[in-house]
Rosetta silent file (secondary structure, phi, psi, omega in degrees, C-alpha in Angstrom):
SEQUENCE: MLKAVFFDLDGTLLPMDEEKFTKYYFKLLCERMASFGFDPEELVEVIWGGTKEMYKNDGTKTNEERFWDFFVKVYGLEKLNHKNNIDEYYTNEFKKTINACMPNPLAREIVDYCRNNVDKVILSTNPIFPRVGTITRMGFVDLKEDDFDLVTSYENCCYCKPNPNYFLEILKQFNLKPDEVILFGNNSLEDATCAKMAGIKCYLVGDFIINHPKVTESFPIIKMEEVILTIKKEIEERKNA
SCORE:     score description
SCORE:     0.000 S_00000001
   1 L     0.000  144.457  170.428  -83.572   72.365  -71.645 S_00000001
   2 L   -89.936  110.396 -175.779  -85.995   69.646  -72.583 S_00000001
   3 L  -101.813  -21.514 -175.247  -88.953   70.413  -70.351 S_00000001
   4 E  -149.331  147.061  172.920  -91.758   68.388  -71.922 S_00000001
   5 E  -122.931  128.119  177.202  -92.434   65.354  -74.068 S_00000001
   6 E  -103.631  142.602  177.365  -95.654   65.072  -76.052 S_00000001
   7 E  -129.059  133.693  164.583  -97.028   61.735  -77.256 S_00000001
   8 L   -75.968  160.027  179.595  -99.659   60.867  -79.804 S_00000001
   9 L  -104.296  -69.332 -172.779 -101.780   57.861  -78.827 S_00000001
  10 E   -67.370  119.617 -179.137 -103.431   56.060  -81.776 S_00000001
  11 L    86.835   -7.603  179.286 -100.791   54.419  -83.937 S_00000001
  12 L  -115.299  -92.898  176.586  -98.000   55.635  -81.642 S_00000001
  13 L   -62.823  -31.585  176.983  -98.142   54.574  -77.978 S_00000001
  14 E  -109.617   98.021  178.329 -101.154   52.457  -78.960 S_00000001
  15 L   -64.543  133.166 -179.820 -100.294   50.459  -82.102 S_00000001
  16 E  -153.980  152.511  168.717 -103.405   49.960  -84.198 S_00000001
  17 L   -87.110  103.976 -170.794 -104.751   49.101  -87.603 S_00000001
  18 H   -61.540  -40.502 -179.622 -106.650   52.356  -88.131 S_00000001
  19 H   -65.142  -44.541  178.610 -108.989   51.021  -90.812 S_00000001
  20 H   -64.896  -40.544  178.815 -109.895   47.956  -88.749 S_00000001
  21 H   -60.523  -45.798 -178.116 -110.321   50.124  -85.637 S_00000001
  22 H   -61.653  -40.472  178.750 -112.721   52.479  -87.444 S_00000001
  23 H   -63.521  -45.510  177.223 -114.861   49.558  -88.647 S_00000001
  24 H   -60.085  -45.980 -176.976 -115.062   48.127  -85.123 S_00000001
  25 H   -55.865  -51.471 -177.174 -115.839   51.556  -83.702 S_00000001
  26 H   -71.746  -38.405  179.690 -118.798   52.230  -85.966 S_00000001
  27 H   -59.516  -48.317 -177.443 -120.124   48.661  -85.880 S_00000001
  28 H   -68.054  -40.391  179.593 -120.225   48.608  -82.080 S_00000001
  29 H   -66.429  -43.495 -178.994 -121.657   52.133  -81.782 S_00000001
  30 H   -65.858  -36.914  177.787 -124.375   51.494  -84.355 S_00000001
  31 H   -61.825  -42.486  179.662 -125.374   48.235  -82.671 S_00000001
  32 H   -67.036  -47.449 -172.228 -125.846   50.052  -79.368 S_00000001
  33 H   -78.665  -17.251  176.518 -127.684   53.062  -80.769 S_00000001
  34 H   -61.691  -32.303 -179.796 -129.963   51.023  -83.072 S_00000001
  35 L   -68.997  -13.971  177.507 -131.829   49.944  -79.935 S_00000001
  36 L  -104.715   12.148  174.469 -132.678   53.632  -79.366 S_00000001
  37 L    91.468   11.546  179.368 -134.056   54.085  -82.865 S_00000001
  38 L   -86.392  129.822  174.853 -130.990   55.451  -84.671 S_00000001
  39 L   -73.085  124.420 -175.348 -130.541   54.409  -88.292 S_00000001
  40 H   -56.824  -44.417 -177.586 -126.952   53.047  -88.561 S_00000001
  41 H   -63.682  -43.490  179.510 -126.193   54.567  -91.952 S_00000001
  42 H   -67.026  -40.000 -178.763 -127.409   57.998  -90.928 S_00000001
  43 H   -61.256  -42.784  178.504 -125.618   57.807  -87.585 S_00000001
  44 H   -60.297  -43.628  178.966 -122.275   57.090  -89.282 S_00000001
  45 H   -61.585  -39.396 -179.375 -122.791   60.103  -91.561 S_00000001
  46 H   -69.381  -40.516  177.919 -123.580   62.302  -88.560 S_00000001
  47 H   -61.148  -45.047  177.808 -120.511   61.125  -86.628 S_00000001
  48 H   -64.376  -40.156  178.928 -118.309   61.919  -89.638 S_00000001
  49 H   -62.587  -43.282  177.537 -120.064   65.258  -90.084 S_00000001
  50 H   -65.794  -34.972  177.361 -119.509   66.184  -86.444 S_00000001
  51 H   -65.020  -42.004  177.130 -115.885   65.119  -86.732 S_00000001
  52 H   -60.977  -37.890  177.966 -115.409   67.422  -89.727 S_00000001
  53 H   -63.546  -37.235  177.771 -116.853   70.278  -87.664 S_00000001
  54 H   -66.908  -40.816  179.016 -114.263   69.602  -84.963 S_00000001
  55 H   -62.797  -30.293 -178.757 -111.459   69.619  -87.536 S_00000001
  56 L   -88.537   -0.258 -173.190 -112.683   73.015  -88.746 S_00000001
  57 L   -55.158  136.991 -176.966 -112.945   74.462  -85.233 S_00000001
  58 L  -105.892    9.900  176.258 -111.656   78.029  -84.993 S_00000001
  59 L    94.398   -3.693 -177.176 -111.189   78.166  -81.225 S_00000001
  60 L   -84.231  -16.728  176.188 -114.464   79.899  -80.368 S_00000001
  61 L  -139.684  164.716  172.971 -116.024   76.739  -78.910 S_00000001
  62 L   -73.375  160.436  175.789 -114.758   73.449  -77.560 S_00000001
  63 H   -61.341  -34.417  177.015 -114.619   70.500  -79.927 S_00000001
  64 H   -59.098  -46.752 -179.749 -117.328   68.903  -77.801 S_00000001
  65 H   -63.873  -40.681  178.712 -119.630   71.853  -78.438 S_00000001
  66 H   -60.468  -44.797 -178.337 -118.871   71.784  -82.166 S_00000001
  67 H   -63.355  -49.081 -174.045 -119.718   68.086  -82.393 S_00000001
  68 H   -75.740  -24.530  171.681 -122.981   68.257  -80.474 S_00000001
  69 H   -61.284  -42.714  179.612 -124.090   71.437  -82.241 S_00000001
  70 H   -68.421  -41.341  178.678 -123.890   69.467  -85.485 S_00000001
  71 H   -57.193  -46.528 -179.667 -125.639   66.464  -83.912 S_00000001
  72 H   -68.045  -35.987  178.632 -128.540   68.666  -82.804 S_00000001
  73 H   -59.544  -36.782 -178.910 -128.671   70.382  -86.197 S_00000001
  74 H   -83.886  -48.589 -170.193 -129.321   66.987  -87.828 S_00000001
  75 H   -95.617  -20.690 -174.677 -131.381   65.179  -85.191 S_00000001
  76 L    95.900  158.394 -173.703 -133.007   67.987  -83.239 S_00000001
  77 H   -64.625  -29.912 -176.323 -132.620   69.006  -79.606 S_00000001
  78 H   -65.438  -25.511 -179.472 -134.731   66.138  -78.257 S_00000001
  79 H   -78.902   -9.739 -178.634 -132.117   63.598  -79.385 S_00000001
  80 H   -64.277  -21.247  178.835 -129.454   65.292  -77.250 S_00000001
  81 H   -67.245   -8.664  177.384 -130.626   63.212  -74.290 S_00000001
  82 H   -86.406    0.897  176.374 -128.867   60.268  -75.964 S_00000001
  83 H   -57.294  -39.016  178.966 -125.470   61.842  -75.209 S_00000001
  84 H   -63.960  -37.249  178.011 -125.380   59.772  -72.015 S_00000001
  85 H   -65.283  -36.721  178.180 -125.980   56.582  -74.019 S_00000001
  86 H   -72.032  -39.340  176.275 -123.064   57.422  -76.283 S_00000001
  87 H   -59.855  -40.984  179.308 -120.850   58.255  -73.283 S_00000001
  88 H   -65.183  -32.661  176.787 -121.722   54.856  -71.791 S_00000001
  89 H   -56.514  -40.022 -176.019 -120.699   53.230  -75.060 S_00000001
  90 H   -70.977  -19.067  176.950 -117.134   54.496  -74.551 S_00000001
  91 H   -98.918   -7.623 -176.953 -116.879   52.784  -71.160 S_00000001
  92 L  -121.130  -93.291 -174.997 -118.519   49.543  -72.298 S_00000001
  93 H   -57.117  -33.193 -177.391 -118.763   48.264  -75.896 S_00000001
  94 H   -57.391  -26.064 -179.886 -115.917   50.513  -77.059 S_00000001
  95 H   -60.324  -22.895 -179.198 -113.483   48.322  -75.103 S_00000001
  96 H   -71.317  -13.249  177.140 -113.903   45.670  -77.809 S_00000001
  97 H   -67.736   -6.758  174.204 -111.951   47.880  -80.234 S_00000001
  98 H   -58.235  -23.021  178.754 -108.879   46.448  -78.538 S_00000001
  99 H   -66.452  -16.883  177.278 -109.248   43.711  -81.169 S_00000001
 100 H  -100.657    5.851 -177.566 -108.000   46.229  -83.761 S_00000001
 101 E  -116.561  164.803  179.459 -105.036   47.231  -81.574 S_00000001
 102 L  -120.193  155.240  177.402 -101.731   45.632  -80.668 S_00000001
 103 L   -70.092  154.729  173.145  -99.915   45.503  -77.337 S_00000001
 104 L  -138.727   86.427 -177.155  -97.060   47.874  -76.602 S_00000001
 105 L   -63.211  -14.299 -179.850  -95.135   46.603  -73.573 S_00000001
 106 H   -86.227  -14.724 -175.585  -92.779   49.591  -73.874 S_00000001
 107 H   -57.352  -46.974 -179.251  -95.488   52.228  -73.406 S_00000001
 108 H   -61.650  -46.011 -178.859  -95.435   52.007  -69.609 S_00000001
 109 H   -63.160  -41.883 -179.117  -91.626   52.105  -69.446 S_00000001
 110 H   -63.433  -47.530 -178.266  -91.413   55.085  -71.812 S_00000001
 111 H   -66.714  -40.152  177.528  -93.957   57.171  -69.924 S_00000001
 112 H   -62.179  -40.873  178.308  -92.388   56.314  -66.553 S_00000001
 113 H   -60.858  -44.758  179.821  -88.986   57.369  -67.869 S_00000001
 114 H   -62.015  -42.463 -178.099  -90.397   60.687  -69.012 S_00000001
 115 H   -63.238  -28.154 -179.683  -92.085   61.349  -65.700 S_00000001
 116 H   -88.854   -8.648 -171.043  -88.746   60.875  -63.960 S_00000001
 117 H  -129.682  -12.072  175.454  -86.705   62.988  -66.365 S_00000001
 118 L  -133.190  162.925 -175.068  -88.778   65.901  -67.717 S_00000001
 119 L   -71.134  -42.875 -173.417  -91.165   68.375  -66.130 S_00000001
 120 E  -129.290  139.421  175.227  -94.271   67.686  -68.225 S_00000001
 121 E  -126.093  119.636 -172.756  -95.610   64.655  -70.078 S_00000001
 122 E  -118.306  133.074  171.164  -98.544   65.339  -72.385 S_00000001
 123 E   -93.503   97.936 -175.164 -100.774   62.903  -74.252 S_00000001
 124 L   -95.811   58.136  175.510 -101.430   64.993  -77.346 S_00000001
 125 L   -76.761  144.172 -177.380 -103.911   62.677  -79.019 S_00000001
 126 L   -57.792  123.771 -168.742 -106.138   64.369  -81.589 S_00000001
 127 L   -83.322   62.944  177.643 -109.062   65.619  -79.472 S_00000001
 128 L  -108.707   -1.163  176.075 -111.974   64.216  -81.443 S_00000001
 129 L  -110.297  152.693  171.383 -112.965   61.672  -78.764 S_00000001
 130 L   -68.373  157.849 -178.581 -114.529   62.331  -75.373 S_00000001
 131 H   -50.076  -45.448 -175.935 -112.256   61.976  -72.355 S_00000001
 132 H   -63.687  -34.877  178.023 -113.768   58.626  -71.384 S_00000001
 133 H   -68.502  -35.801  177.775 -113.060   57.178  -74.844 S_00000001
 134 H   -70.847  -41.009  177.911 -109.438   58.251  -74.662 S_00000001
 135 H   -61.419  -39.613  177.587 -109.022   56.813  -71.161 S_00000001
 136 H   -60.740  -46.238 -179.049 -110.434   53.503  -72.429 S_00000001
 137 H   -67.161  -37.093  176.528 -107.911   53.393  -75.301 S_00000001
 138 H   -58.814  -37.110 -179.882 -105.047   54.327  -72.977 S_00000001
 139 H   -63.214  -22.393  178.435 -105.952   51.320  -70.862 S_00000001
 140 L   -63.166  -23.990  179.003 -105.201   49.044  -73.818 S_00000001
 141 L  -121.693   31.618  172.055 -101.487   49.770  -73.205 S_00000001
 142 L    61.209   36.444  176.249 -101.620   49.984  -69.393 S_00000001
 143 L  -114.615  150.694 -178.779 -101.690   53.781  -69.211 S_00000001
 144 L  -125.347  163.178 -178.456 -103.866   55.957  -66.979 S_00000001
 145 H   -59.658  -39.546 -176.442 -104.976   59.574  -67.049 S_00000001
 146 H   -79.075    4.556  169.987 -102.806   60.520  -64.067 S_00000001
 147 H   -74.926  -13.584 -173.922  -99.692   59.290  -65.898 S_00000001
 148 L  -124.636  152.713  174.950  -99.877   62.592  -67.813 S_00000001
 149 L   -77.312  -22.942  175.391 -100.022   66.267  -66.966 S_00000001
 150 E  -154.707  135.372  169.335 -102.614   66.665  -69.696 S_00000001
 151 E  -118.133  115.456 -177.765 -104.670   64.295  -71.820 S_00000001
 152 L   -78.276  141.709 -179.820 -106.315   66.178  -74.663 S_00000001
 153 L  -148.957  175.942 -176.432 -109.925   65.336  -75.463 S_00000001
 154 L   -70.608  -16.318  178.136 -112.854   67.010  -77.178 S_00000001
 155 L   -75.325  -33.035 -170.900 -113.946   68.543  -73.850 S_00000001
 156 L  -112.044   13.645  179.677 -110.725   70.500  -73.199 S_00000001
 157 L  -129.703  150.030  178.935 -109.635   71.526  -76.713 S_00000001
 158 L  -117.573    6.728  177.370 -110.839   74.083  -79.239 S_00000001
 159 L  -140.858  165.089  172.990 -108.674   72.934  -82.144 S_00000001
 160 L  -126.181  153.536  166.588 -107.654   69.680  -83.838 S_00000001
 161 L   -66.866  137.807   18.426 -104.460   68.560  -85.511 S_00000001
 162 L   -97.899   22.944  174.701 -103.251   69.514  -88.123 S_00000001
 163 L   -71.923  119.198 -177.417 -104.139   73.051  -87.000 S_00000001
 164 L   -62.239  -18.845  177.000 -100.930   74.286  -85.275 S_00000001
 165 H   -61.154  -24.621  175.948 -103.079   76.224  -82.803 S_00000001
 166 H   -57.420  -50.935  179.761 -103.738   72.843  -81.172 S_00000001
 167 H   -72.466  -37.318 -179.275 -100.082   72.635  -80.088 S_00000001
 168 H   -61.832  -36.166  177.638  -99.736   76.372  -79.480 S_00000001
 169 H   -65.138  -38.708  178.528 -102.592   76.240  -76.949 S_00000001
 170 H   -67.707  -43.353  177.235 -100.841   73.454  -75.019 S_00000001
 171 H   -56.797  -45.506 -179.891  -97.558   75.387  -75.025 S_00000001
 172 H   -62.969  -42.079 -177.714  -99.393   78.435  -73.689 S_00000001
 173 H   -59.736  -36.992 -176.100 -101.194   76.417  -71.014 S_00000001
 174 L  -107.188   12.045  178.195  -97.910   75.120  -69.569 S_00000001
 175 L    53.708   48.088 -179.191  -95.781   78.205  -70.317 S_00000001
 176 L  -107.913  146.467  171.108  -93.517   76.184  -72.615 S_00000001
 177 L   -93.337  148.475 -177.787  -91.380   77.346  -75.513 S_00000001
 178 H   -55.103  -36.502 -177.656  -91.463   75.200  -78.683 S_00000001
 179 H   -80.064    3.347  174.626  -87.760   74.337  -78.422 S_00000001
 180 H   -98.226    6.730 -171.385  -88.339   72.963  -74.913 S_00000001
 181 E  -131.694  144.964  164.917  -90.591   70.225  -76.278 S_00000001
 182 E  -127.895  153.444 -178.676  -90.346   67.134  -78.475 S_00000001
 183 E  -122.332  140.486  170.176  -93.212   65.105  -79.894 S_00000001
 184 E  -113.966  120.389 -179.389  -93.490   61.428  -80.759 S_00000001
 185 E  -141.600 -171.774  179.640  -96.206   60.683  -83.306 S_00000001
 186 L  -132.568    1.115 -173.029  -96.993   58.509  -86.312 S_00000001
 187 E  -117.746  121.343 -174.197  -98.663   60.886  -88.768 S_00000001
 188 H   -66.857  -23.914  177.938  -96.568   63.027  -91.123 S_00000001
 189 H   -94.650  -59.310 -171.664  -99.337   65.646  -91.419 S_00000001
 190 H   -72.331  -26.305  176.835 -101.259   65.672  -88.149 S_00000001
 191 H  -101.642  -67.943 -169.450  -98.207   65.129  -85.949 S_00000001
 192 H   -65.809  -52.956 -177.998  -94.957   66.064  -87.693 S_00000001
 193 H   -67.210  -42.855  178.684  -96.031   68.892  -90.006 S_00000001
 194 H   -60.423  -45.295  179.611  -98.485   70.338  -87.501 S_00000001
 195 H   -63.765  -41.951 -179.940  -95.838   70.289  -84.754 S_00000001
 196 H   -60.227  -40.483  178.900  -93.260   71.892  -87.032 S_00000001
 197 H   -63.013  -24.210  176.783  -95.649   74.773  -87.771 S_00000001
 198 L   -93.472   -0.664  178.305  -95.800   75.311  -83.993 S_00000001
 199 L    88.460   13.242 -176.300  -91.997   75.110  -83.745 S_00000001
 200 L  -101.408  136.480  177.349  -91.908   71.668  -82.111 S_00000001
 201 E   -79.628  134.696 -178.120  -89.528   68.881  -83.171 S_00000001
 202 E  -125.255  139.185  169.484  -91.275   65.606  -83.987 S_00000001
 203 E  -109.427  131.312  171.588  -90.084   62.031  -84.331 S_00000001
 204 E   -86.926  131.512 -168.639  -92.258   59.570  -86.244 S_00000001
 205 E  -137.220  146.126  171.400  -92.230   56.306  -84.348 S_00000001
 206 L    98.254 -168.191 -174.770  -93.442   52.733  -84.550 S_00000001
 207 L  -100.036    2.119 -175.748  -94.855   50.381  -87.151 S_00000001
 208 L  -124.797   44.889  179.124  -97.963   52.370  -88.112 S_00000001
 209 L   -71.271  133.563  179.102  -96.527   55.547  -89.606 S_00000001
 210 E  -108.545  115.603  177.993  -98.946   57.386  -91.895 S_00000001
 211 L  -102.854  116.674  179.850  -97.312   59.344  -94.713 S_00000001
 212 L   -83.430  136.960 -178.906  -99.622   61.849  -96.374 S_00000001
 213 L   -59.740  -29.020 -178.373  -99.050   62.436 -100.093 S_00000001
 214 L   -76.674  -12.592  179.250  -99.279   66.208  -99.603 S_00000001
 215 L   -94.488  112.479 -178.447  -96.353   66.116  -97.151 S_00000001
 216 L   -98.272  -18.535 -179.606  -93.091   66.163  -99.104 S_00000001
 217 L   -74.981  146.285  176.891  -90.757   66.930  -96.210 S_00000001
 218 L   -98.707  148.182  179.654  -89.054   64.041  -94.437 S_00000001
 219 L  -127.347  154.669  179.825  -88.965   63.688  -90.663 S_00000001
 220 L   -60.733  134.751 -179.736  -86.803   61.517  -88.397 S_00000001
 221 E  -118.173  130.322 -179.949  -88.194   57.978  -88.075 S_00000001
 222 E  -133.287  166.950  174.754  -87.353   55.723  -85.144 S_00000001
 223 L   -88.751  158.296  178.403  -88.433   52.420  -83.646 S_00000001
 224 H   -57.716  -34.767  179.625  -90.413   52.216  -80.424 S_00000001
 225 H   -66.421  -13.971 -177.395  -87.338   50.640  -78.819 S_00000001
 226 H   -99.744    0.109 -174.686  -85.412   53.834  -79.585 S_00000001
 227 H   -63.494  -50.084 -178.067  -87.742   56.312  -77.891 S_00000001
 228 H   -63.169  -42.174  177.329  -86.026   56.391  -74.491 S_00000001
 229 H   -61.377  -37.997  178.369  -82.582   56.610  -76.090 S_00000001
 230 H   -65.445  -40.978  178.208  -83.845   59.475  -78.249 S_00000001
 231 H   -65.142  -43.402  177.615  -85.149   61.347  -75.203 S_00000001
 232 H   -58.088  -44.105 -179.886  -81.823   60.828  -73.412 S_00000001
 233 H   -63.135  -42.518  179.655  -80.002   62.191  -76.456 S_00000001
 234 H   -64.699  -38.798  177.774  -82.290   65.228  -76.647 S_00000001
 235 H   -62.955  -46.676 -178.664  -81.747   65.955  -72.936 S_00000001
 236 H   -65.584  -41.926 -179.820  -77.970   65.750  -73.314 S_00000001
 237 H   -61.130  -38.557 -179.727  -77.879   67.875  -76.457 S_00000001
 238 H   -72.677  -33.358  177.492  -79.802   70.633  -74.717 S_00000001
 239 H   -65.666  -36.211 -175.513  -77.548   70.489  -71.660 S_00000001
 240 H   -90.859   -4.293 -177.482  -74.479   70.905  -73.828 S_00000001
 241 L   -70.074    0.000    0.000  -75.936   73.568  -76.123 S_00000001
């Protein structure tokens, strides 16, 4: 049986120019935090450094804890009171990153179809953003947190893709077997290869597929218009198996 469908967000359900998005993200964040005395160049380095710590996470802390541990290591404990200012950024200025994204009128239809046809629908976006930042990006394609049984974020995860433990933890949380799940993503390493290591079948979808040079294996590639048909096919194949 197909019991769950996992979706990546950035570049998948939310089409985006990743390079343009990153530039907007840092520009807007640095503009906000400069008013609190943060040097923009140093702040960018710290954000990247904290992100690397999350990617290296071994499961002993949440990604949120890993990030802010690094932040405090660089800036000192007194600067931790600016966490609220950064959280506010994700509900305010961060919304302007929509300028680096494209609409996806099919996102709503796809998620609604899944909710009516499988037990669990998971937004398995790489959990390097706080929950509020992910909810903001979901809104760019008319999706809400309660459309999903789980939205991964840095608060509720202890691993990042491409560590297969990221997917294994979700499977464990919902008592799912790998062959009961399919994933739709856009990244041959962080989605497809990572999912395969956890035993999950992945389809690469959309116009913003990222192929990593270190990944030599090929994975099925489909158009966004083919997602619902693909899910129907997967449901039928499992019924007849």
